[in-house]
N, C-alpha and C positions, 0 to 999 in steps of 0.2 A: 504494500500500500504506500501511499505517499504521505508526506508530512504536510503541514499547513502550507498551502501555496503550491502543492504538487498533487499529481494524481496518485491513486493507490497503485502500487505496483510500479508501473513505469509510465506515468503520465506527466503532464506539465502542471505547474502550480507554484506556490510560493513556500509552503512549509508544511503540508499535511501528508502524512504517510499512511496510506491504507494498504497497505500494509504495507504499508503499514510500516517528510516531516509534515502532514499527518496522514496520512497514508502516503508513503513516500513513493515517488515515481522514479523508475530507472529506465535508461534507454539502452538498447542493445539490439543487435541484428541476429536473427536465427542463424544457426550454424548448420550447414548441410554436410560438412566434411567431418571425417573422423577426428575427434578431439585428441590433443596431445595429453599424455599422462605425465604427472610430476613424479619425480623420484620419491619413493616412499620406503618406510621401514618394512620388514617382513610382515605379511598380512596376518591379522589375528585369526585364531582358530574360530570356526563357526560351524554349527551343525545345520542340517536341512529341516529341522523341526521348527515350524512357524510359530511366531508369537501371535496368539489370538486374544481377542478381547470381547467382552459381552456388551461393551458400550456402543450404542448405535453410531454408525458412521466412521468408527475408527478402522484403520486398515489392518490387514493381517500381514505381518512382516516376518522375514527370516531374521533370526536373532544374531545380527552382526554387532559385536561389542564396540566397534569403532568404525569410522569411515574406512572403506577398503578400495584401493584402485581397482577398477573393474577387472582388468586382466590378471590381477593377483587374487581375485576372489575364488572360492571353491565353486566347482561346476554348478551345483544346485542354485547358488546365489547368482551366478552369471546368467543362468537360464531365466531366473525370475526378472532380472533387470535388463536383459539383452536388448529389448526394443528401445528403451530409453537411451542406452549407450549407442546403438546403431544410428539413431536419429540425431545424435549430438546433444541430447538434453542433459546428460550427465557424463562424467568421466570416472566418478567414484560411486560406490554403492553406499547409500546413507545408513548410518547405524540405526538399529531398530528402536531407539528411544526418541528419535527426533519429533514425531508428531505428538508424543505424550508429554514432553517436557515443555509445558506452557502454563501460564496462569489460568485460574478458573475463569470460565466465560462470565463476563459481567451480566447482570440482570438486563435482559433485552426489553426495552420500552417499545411496545407494539402500537404504533400510530398508523395502522392500516385501516382503521374504522371497521374492523371485523372481516376484512378481506382475507386475512391470514390469522389462524388461531394461535394462541400463545405458545402452545407446545411446539408447533412448527416454527414459529419465530425464534424460539430459544435454540432449536436444532440448527437453524440457519446461522445463529450466532456461534454455536460450537464449530460449524463448518468454516466460518470466517477466521476463528482463532486457530484452527488447524491449518488453514492456508497460510496464515501469518507465520506459523512455526516453520513451514517449509520455505517461505521467503527468507526468514532469518537464517535458516540453515544454508540456503543457496548463497547468501551474501558472505557468510563467515567461512564456508567450505570451498570458496572459489569455484562455485558451480553456477555462475551467472547465466549460462546457456539455458538452465531450467526456467529462468524468468522470461526468456525470449522464445521458449518452445511452445507456449500455449497449452502446456499440460496442466498447470495449477491455476492459471489466470491468463487473461489476454496480456500481451506484452505492454499495452498502453497503461496497465495498472501499475507497473513498476518502472515506468519510463524515468530515466535519470540515474538508474543504478548501473553504472558501468565502471570499468577499471581505467583510470587515467593513464596516459603514457608514462612509463617509468615506474609505476606503482607495482608492488608485489602482492597486494591483497587488499581486502576491505575489513574493517572492524566496526562493530556497533557499540556506541557509547550511550548509556542510559537505557530506559525501558521502551523498546519499540513494540509496545502492546497497548491496544486501546483500553481505556478504563471505563468507558460507557458506550453502549450501543443502542441506537434507536432505529427501528425499521419503519420505512415510509414508502408510500406508493410514488412511482415516477409518472408524472403527468405526460400526456401525449406530446405537449409542446416541449417538455424537457427531453423526451426520447428523441424527438426530431432534432433538437439543438445539439444533443450529444451524439447523434447517429448511433443509437443503441435500440434494441428491442426489449431489453430487460424492463420488467414492470415494477421492480422494487430496488431499494437502495438502503444501505446502512449509513446512518449519520454517526460518525465516530469522533470521540474526544480522547485526547491523551492527557492524563493527569500529570505525567512526568515528561520532561523534555528528553529528546533523544536525537542522535545524529548517526549517519553512516559516513565513515571517513576512509580515505585511501591511505594505505601504509606504504612508505617508501624505504628503499634499502638503508638509508642512513638513520632510520627509526622515526623520522618525523611523520606526522599525519596531517591530512588536509580534508576537511568536511566536504562532502558532495553537496553542491548548492541546493538541489531539489530533494535532498534527503535529510532535512533538519526540521525538527519540530520543537517549538517552545512549550513549556508547561501550559496546559489548557487549550492547546491548539486543537482544531477540529477539521473534519473533512467528510467526504462521502465516497462510497464506492457502489456503483450499480452492479448488479449481478444476479446469479441464480444458483441453486444447488446443483452440483454435478459431481459424480463419482469418477475417480481416476484410479485405475488399477495400481495397487501398491501405495497410493497416496491417501486413499480414503475419500470420504465425502467432503467436498470443499465448497466454499462460497466462491464460485468462479466469476471473478470480477471482469467487467467489460470496460469501465472507465472509472477513474478516481480523480477527485479535485479537492482543493482546499475550500473551506467555508470561511471566506473573509471578504472584506470590502473590495478587494482588487479583482474579484471574479465578476463575470457578466451578470446582469439581473436574473437571467434564467437560472443560473447556478445558485445565486443567493436565495431565490424563491424555493428551490429544491431543499436547500439547507434549512429553510424556515418551515418546511412542511410539518 
């Protein structure tokens, strides 16, 4: 997501990261070529027994104790993630804890006037937090192609998340997690303005400030302009529930933007819904 002033995921804005400165936006181009692997230490041992959960929407993952370069992973794990590696979305297999290591979903304020029941609204909130967990993993694990691949959200949602020339990686400072969620309907005029078909959006607020910064060989860091959120910043992300194999049920965002006075009237009206 973006931070305030940015789209969630990879969109434009000033500072909202959805997912998430306030729904942060990251820019990147899909990769069609086989990605290069970084040098890594010997791969951790892993079995083929999947991690299962009874929680609705959570993925079933093979128990990888740490991220493993794809070509170093055991055959069963390679088979599970082969499609994502072949399409350039990942170069490493994510450890099995990624989607589960996230804060509790904030209470979802359901402002859809009965169009969506409260149970469904909360489930969509869970899906947004799960997608945020994968975004944060992709940022810190140098797997930005996942954000450009259209697997967990449209690339526009994380526009602005890219590795600057000379940087060796990205780091997240602060809490890149929303503290409040409000589900609203997207009007026909807003859909037309944003060029989306999604009928719902989450209005997101960040209680704590956060930023995504590039790390350089000499150790200094530089914040990404569209990936910074001040405490109390807010934004929105339009989307819908979508399940992705191995990633679980996600709020698949189509567009994210900041909720502030710099945005066009149509955007401000959506934020005020």
